[in-house]
N, C-alpha and C positions, 0 to 999 in steps of 0.2 A: 258188731265192726265198726268202727270208726276210720275214716279216712281223711285226714286235714288236708289245707292246700294253705300257702301263704306266697304273698312276692313280698320283696325287699324293698322298689324302690319308693319315694315318697315317704317314709317310712323311717324316722331316727332308730339308734340302735336300740334305745330303752325302747321305744315303742315295738320294735320290731321281736327281740326275747322277750318283753313282757307280755305279747299275745303267746309266742311259745311256751314258757313257764305254767300261765295259767289255762293253757289248753289240757295241760297233763298227755299231753303225748310225749312219747318213749322214742321214737326215732325220727330224725329231719332227712327226708330222702332229696337229695339235688336235681333237678331234671334238666339245668341248663347245658348248654351244649360245651360252653365254656363257662369255668366257673375259676379260671387264676386271672382273668382279668384285670387290670388297674381300677377299672370304673365299678369293680365289686365293692368297693370299697372296704366294710367290715362284714361282707359277706365271702373273698376272698376263700378258695376253697380250705387251704389249712388256718387261717384263724379262725373261720364257720367252725370247722370242726372244734378247735378250741373252746371258744364261745359256746357252742352247744353243750360241751360236757360240763365245764364249768358252771355255766347259768342258768341251763335248763336241765342239767342230769339227763341230757335224751344221746343217743349214739347218732353219727352222722354218717352216710355211703353219697355216692354218687352214682345215680342209675341213669345210663346214655342209652337204654333202650327205651326209654320214656323223652326222652331228647326228640325235637326234631331234627333233619338233617341239616347239614350244613346248607346246601344247596336250596333247600326250603323255606330256611330260617332267612337267607341273605336277600332272596325275590322278596319277600314278604316287607322285611326291614328298608327295601329298597323303594318297596310301592306297587312294584311289579304286580302283587298278586293283592286281591281283597280280603277282606279278613273271612267270608265264607270260603274261597277259594282257597285258602290255607289252611282252615280248618277242615276240610274235605281232605288235604292232601296229607295234613297231620296225622288225620286218623288211619287216612290208607296206611302210612310207614308203619306205624304201631301195629295195625291189623295185618301187616308182612311180616314184622317180627314176633307174632303171634306171643305178644306179652301175657294175652290172659293166660297163655299156660305154660309160657318157659319161667314166667316169675311166681312166685309164691303168695296167697293171699297172706298167711301169717307174718309174713313178712314186711306186710303192711297193715297190719294190725297198730292201731292206735299210733299210725306215723304221719308225718305231713309233708305232702308236696311242695318242693320250692321253687319258684323261677324269679324272674325278677320285676315282671310287668304288676304293677300296683295293685288292682283287682282284678277278680278272675274274668271278668267279660271276655274278653279279648285274650286269653293266655291259653296254651298250651296244657299246663296243668289240672284247670277244670277239664278239659278236653281225657285226660288223662284218664282221672280219677272218675269221671263218668262214663268213660269205656271200662276200666275195671270193675267197677259196679255194677255196669251192665254184664258183663262177661262171668264176674263171683257171686254176683247178688248177693243179698244179704248184707249191703254195706250204707253206712252213712254219710256222704260225705257231707263237710262243714270247710266253710272258706271262713279263716282268722283275717 
């Protein structure tokens, strides 16, 4: 099973959709807490659903069970939490949501986890992918 991840910031629309299209993935899973902000540009929910389908032949869904809590994200963005503290707290959030049992592995086969961060280094999408891989096993995580 393959599970991809991607962030949209610091990417042009051409680069972003090119990476998605060439990955061969079939589903785009939006893990952002807020996907309708004006700051999301070409990745606003309704636009992204259209572009994913039309440009990449991918389905789209928003999966809030993999999003950080509002309080946790706000504290991290305001610099009140280090990355290490944020990462540990985020893992506790998804562990508490029992995502490894409430989500189905087959719904993530050949899917791409989306968030805003440009790289997976300091991003919850990487943490979510690694958590699911550890819980489900036999998953290759690929960062686009």
